[in-house]
C-alpha positions as CSV (number, residue, x, y, z in Angstrom):
1,M,0.2,-0.2,0.1
2,I,1.3,3.4,-0.5
3,T,1.7,5.6,2.3
4,S,2.4,9.7,1.4
5,R,2.4,12.6,3.5
6,L,1.5,16.0,3.8
7,A,4.2,17.8,5.8
8,P,3.6,22.0,6.6
9,S,5.7,24.0,8.3
10,P,3.7,26.1,10.8
11,T,6.0,29.1,9.7
12,G,3.4,31.4,8.4
13,A,0.3,31.2,6.7
14,Q,0.2,28.8,3.6
15,H,-0.1,30.2,0.2
16,L,-1.0,29.4,-3.7
17,G,2.5,27.6,-4.0
18,N,1.7,25.2,-1.3
19,A,-1.7,24.6,-2.1
20,R,-0.7,23.4,-5.5
21,T,2.1,21.0,-4.0
22,Y,-0.7,19.6,-1.4
23,L,-3.4,19.4,-4.0
24,I,-1.6,17.1,-6.4
25,A,0.1,15.1,-3.2
26,H,-3.8,14.6,-2.5
27,W,-5.0,13.6,-6.2
28,S,-2.3,11.2,-6.6
29,A,-3.1,10.0,-3.0
30,L,-6.8,9.7,-4.3
31,H,-5.6,7.9,-7.2
32,S,-3.8,5.1,-5.6
33,Q,-6.2,5.0,-2.6
34,A,-2.8,5.8,-0.6
35,N,-2.6,6.3,3.2
36,M,-2.5,10.1,4.0
37,I,-0.5,11.3,7.0
38,L,-0.4,15.0,8.0
39,R,2.8,16.0,9.8
40,I,3.4,19.2,11.4
41,E,7.0,19.8,10.6
42,D,7.7,22.6,13.7
43,V,11.4,21.6,14.4
44,D,12.2,25.4,12.9
45,S,11.4,26.7,16.2
46,P,12.6,30.6,15.8
47,R,10.5,30.8,13.0
48,I,7.6,28.9,14.3
49,K,4.0,31.1,14.2
50,P,1.7,29.8,17.3
51,W,-1.7,30.0,15.5
52,A,0.1,28.3,12.0
53,T,-0.8,24.8,12.8
54,A,-4.6,25.5,13.4
55,Q,-4.7,27.6,10.2
56,V,-3.1,24.7,8.2
57,I,-5.5,22.5,9.2
58,E,-8.1,25.1,8.3
59,D,-6.3,25.8,4.7
60,L,-6.5,22.0,4.0
61,R,-9.9,21.1,4.9
62,W,-11.2,24.4,2.8
63,L,-9.4,22.8,-0.3
64,G,-11.4,19.5,0.0
65,I,-8.0,17.8,0.9
66,T,-8.1,14.6,3.4
67,W,-5.9,12.7,5.6
68,N,-6.0,9.3,7.1
69,E,-3.7,10.3,10.2
70,G,-2.5,13.4,11.7
71,P,-2.5,15.6,15.0
72,D,-6.5,16.2,14.7
73,V,-7.5,12.6,14.1
74,G,-4.6,10.6,16.0
75,G,-3.1,7.1,14.4
76,P,-0.7,4.5,14.8
77,H,2.1,6.6,13.7
78,S,1.7,9.4,16.5
79,P,2.7,11.9,17.4
80,Y,2.3,13.9,14.3
81,V,4.3,16.5,15.6
82,Q,7.8,16.8,15.2
83,T,8.5,18.9,18.6
84,E,7.0,15.7,20.1
85,R,9.2,13.5,18.5
86,M,12.4,14.4,19.7
87,S,13.7,11.1,21.1
88,L,13.8,9.9,17.9
89,Y,16.0,12.2,16.3
90,R,18.4,12.1,19.2
91,T,18.6,8.0,18.7
92,S,19.4,8.7,14.8
93,L,22.0,11.3,15.7
94,D,23.6,8.7,18.2
95,R,23.7,6.5,15.8
96,L,25.6,8.6,13.5
97,I,27.6,9.5,15.8
98,E,28.8,5.9,16.7
99,A,29.0,5.1,12.9
100,D,31.3,8.5,12.2
101,R,29.0,9.8,9.9
102,V,29.2,12.9,11.7
103,Y,31.2,15.6,13.1
104,P,31.0,18.5,15.8
105,C,31.1,22.0,13.2
106,V,32.1,24.9,15.2
107,C,31.8,27.0,11.8
108,T,29.8,30.0,11.2
109,R,27.8,30.9,8.2
110,K,30.6,33.7,7.4
111,D,33.4,31.6,7.9
112,I,31.9,29.3,5.1
113,E,30.8,32.0,3.1
114,E,34.5,33.2,2.7
115,A,35.7,29.8,2.5
116,G,33.6,27.8,0.7
117,S,32.9,26.9,-3.0
118,A,29.8,27.2,-5.4
119,P,27.4,24.5,-5.1
120,H,26.4,22.8,-8.4
121,F,22.5,23.2,-7.3
122,E,20.8,26.7,-7.4
123,H,20.2,28.9,-4.4
124,E,22.2,26.4,-2.1
125,S,24.7,27.6,0.6
126,P,28.4,27.3,-0.5
127,I,30.2,23.7,-0.2
128,Y,31.6,23.5,3.5
129,P,35.5,23.3,3.2
130,G,35.7,20.6,5.7
131,T,37.1,22.8,8.2
132,C,35.8,20.4,11.1
133,A,36.0,17.2,9.1
134,S,39.0,15.6,11.0
135,W,37.1,15.0,14.3
136,Q,36.5,11.3,14.7
137,N,33.8,9.7,17.3
138,G,36.0,9.4,20.7
139,D,37.7,13.0,20.2
140,Q,36.8,15.9,22.6
141,L,33.4,17.6,21.8
142,P,33.8,21.4,21.8
143,E,32.2,23.8,24.0
144,P,27.7,22.9,24.2
145,G,25.6,25.3,22.1
146,K,29.0,26.1,19.8
147,Y,28.6,23.3,17.5
148,C,26.2,21.8,15.2
149,W,26.5,18.2,13.8
150,R,27.4,18.1,10.4
151,F,26.8,14.7,7.9
152,R,29.9,13.5,5.9
153,A,28.8,13.6,2.4
154,G,29.8,10.7,0.4
155,S,31.9,10.3,-2.5
156,D,30.0,7.8,-4.7
157,N,27.1,8.9,-7.1
158,V,23.8,8.9,-5.7
159,A,20.7,8.3,-8.2
160,F,17.1,8.2,-7.9
161,D,14.2,8.2,-10.5
162,D,12.0,11.3,-9.8
163,L,8.3,10.5,-10.6
164,V,8.2,13.8,-12.4
165,L,11.9,14.8,-13.3
166,G,12.9,11.3,-14.2
167,Q,16.4,10.1,-13.8
168,Q,18.4,12.2,-11.2
169,S,22.0,11.9,-10.1
170,C,24.8,13.3,-8.1
171,I,27.9,13.1,-6.1
172,P,27.1,14.7,-3.0
173,K,30.6,15.5,-1.9
174,T,31.7,17.4,-4.3
175,S,28.0,19.0,-5.8
176,L,26.4,19.7,-2.1
177,G,29.2,19.2,0.4
178,D,28.5,18.1,4.0
179,F,25.4,19.4,5.5
180,P,24.1,20.4,9.2
181,I,21.9,17.7,10.5
182,T,21.1,19.7,14.0
183,Q,21.5,23.4,15.0
184,K,23.9,24.7,17.3
185,N,21.1,24.4,19.8
186,G,21.3,20.9,19.7
187,Q,17.8,21.0,17.7
188,P,17.8,18.3,14.8
189,S,17.7,20.1,11.1
190,Y,14.8,19.8,8.4
191,Q,17.2,17.3,6.8
192,L,17.3,14.9,9.7
193,A,14.0,15.2,10.9
194,V,12.3,14.7,7.9
195,V,14.2,11.3,7.1
196,V,13.5,9.4,10.3
197,D,9.9,10.6,10.5
198,D,9.4,9.4,6.9
199,A,11.2,6.0,7.7
200,A,9.3,5.6,11.2
201,M,5.9,6.4,9.2
202,G,6.2,4.3,6.8
203,I,6.1,7.1,4.0
204,T,6.4,5.3,0.4
205,E,5.6,8.2,-1.6
206,V,6.8,12.2,-0.8
207,V,5.5,15.0,-3.2
208,R,7.1,18.3,-2.7
209,G,8.2,21.7,-4.7
210,N,11.3,21.0,-6.9
211,D,13.4,23.3,-5.3
212,L,13.8,20.6,-2.7
213,L,15.7,18.3,-5.0
214,A,19.1,18.9,-3.6
215,S,17.9,18.1,-0.1
216,T,16.6,14.6,-1.6
217,F,20.5,13.9,-2.4
218,R,21.4,14.8,1.1
219,Q,18.2,12.4,2.8
220,L,19.2,9.9,0.6
221,E,22.4,9.1,2.1
222,I,20.9,9.8,5.6
223,Y,18.4,6.8,4.6
224,A,21.3,4.8,3.8
225,A,23.5,5.4,6.9
226,L,20.3,4.6,9.0
227,D,19.7,1.6,7.0
228,A,16.2,3.0,6.0
229,I,14.0,2.6,2.7
230,P,13.4,5.8,1.0
231,P,10.5,6.6,-0.8
232,Q,9.5,7.5,-4.0
233,F,10.1,11.3,-4.7
234,A,7.9,13.5,-6.8
235,H,9.7,16.9,-7.2
236,V,6.8,19.2,-8.5
237,P,7.2,22.7,-10.4
238,L,7.0,25.9,-8.4
239,V,4.3,28.8,-8.5
240,R,6.3,32.2,-9.3
241,G,5.6,35.3,-9.9
242,P,5.2,37.6,-13.1
243,D,8.8,38.6,-12.1
244,G,9.7,34.8,-12.3
245,R,10.6,34.8,-8.7
246,R,9.3,32.3,-6.6
247,L,5.9,33.5,-5.0
248,A,6.3,35.6,-2.2
249,K,4.9,38.4,-0.2
250,R,6.4,40.4,-2.8
251,H,3.8,39.5,-5.4
252,G,0.8,40.9,-3.2
253,D,-1.4,38.7,-0.6
254,T,-1.5,34.9,-2.0
255,R,-2.5,33.6,1.3
256,L,-5.3,30.8,1.2
257,S,-6.9,32.7,4.1
258,H,-6.8,36.0,2.2
259,Y,-8.8,34.3,-0.5
260,R,-11.2,32.7,2.1
261,D,-11.7,35.9,3.7
262,R,-12.5,37.5,0.3
263,G,-15.0,35.5,-0.1
264,V,-12.8,33.4,-3.1
265,A,-14.5,30.0,-3.8
266,P,-12.1,26.9,-3.1
267,E,-13.0,25.8,-6.5
268,T,-11.6,28.5,-8.3
269,I,-7.9,27.5,-6.6
270,I,-8.7,23.9,-7.2
271,R,-9.3,24.5,-10.6
272,W,-6.6,26.6,-11.3
273,A,-4.2,23.8,-9.7
274,A,-5.6,21.4,-11.9
275,Q,-5.4,23.6,-14.9
276,T,-1.8,24.8,-14.4
277,S,-0.5,21.3,-13.6
278,G,-2.4,19.6,-16.5
279,L,-4.6,17.4,-14.1
280,D,-8.3,16.5,-13.7
281,P,-9.6,18.8,-10.2
282,N,-11.4,15.8,-9.2
283,G,-8.2,13.5,-9.2
284,E,-9.9,11.3,-12.1
285,G,-7.6,9.8,-14.6
286,F,-4.3,11.2,-12.3
287,S,-0.7,9.9,-13.9
288,W,2.3,11.7,-13.3
289,S,2.8,11.2,-16.9
290,K,0.4,14.0,-17.3
291,L,2.0,16.4,-15.4
292,S,3.6,19.8,-16.5
293,R,7.4,19.9,-16.0
294,E,7.2,23.7,-16.2
295,D,7.2,25.9,-13.0
296,V,4.2,28.2,-13.3
297,I,3.5,31.8,-13.6
298,F,0.6,33.6,-11.2
299,D,-0.5,36.9,-11.6
300,D,-4.2,36.5,-10.9
301,F,-7.5,34.3,-11.4
302,S,-8.9,36.6,-13.6
């Protein structure tokens, strides 16, 4: 059985770009009769908004998106909020430390920007120069709060067949470099938490924006290091503003709550998402081969 998930971060209001990705995941799940899980990804604590989780659920329900498990309905893979799953991340981190797949790193962002080289992927940080990489398990740790744990990227080719983009491959060490899997305050990073959660919840299909393609190569390495089975990935096109940049506040108010308050019917957004993706608004006859591969330019519904 296919198990998919919706994994919003409550860092603010959900917008049209989020909605389009969620709807594509929803239509895929309906077509395959998948088990759908709603998980709230709130480990990015400085940016979390207390009101955002309730609004996420309201936005998704307004669009007619359904799920079988989640923080509001429960289920066998609870809890469904990442800040309630910290012990799982710590256990996985300990495994990676024991296997010497990670090392403590005291470098600042400025240090890396000044010494790192350009990554092969757009919108990625400079490649880490390896300043702290000589540390081995058993060596003395730096002062608490002064370091993150950084994953040792591999030199072997990593490849996967994306449901949208087709065959993808890269050598993480040279294309992306070593990457943090915790913050300096000890909290898990997105890269670690999402792998641990998807593996624990038995996720077999991940639908997300194509701006996360580079993260997939990092996550596949963590899956391998933890002896976990990765899901299939579908990296869908982004929604961009008229200037070609990813949809954001600079393009006006595209929050779902804004449209709801204006009296815009959810069917308007569903129809727009279907038309721009080449899919049926009811999810009928869904096929990944039908999905448009081009990013979407949004101006208005008129």
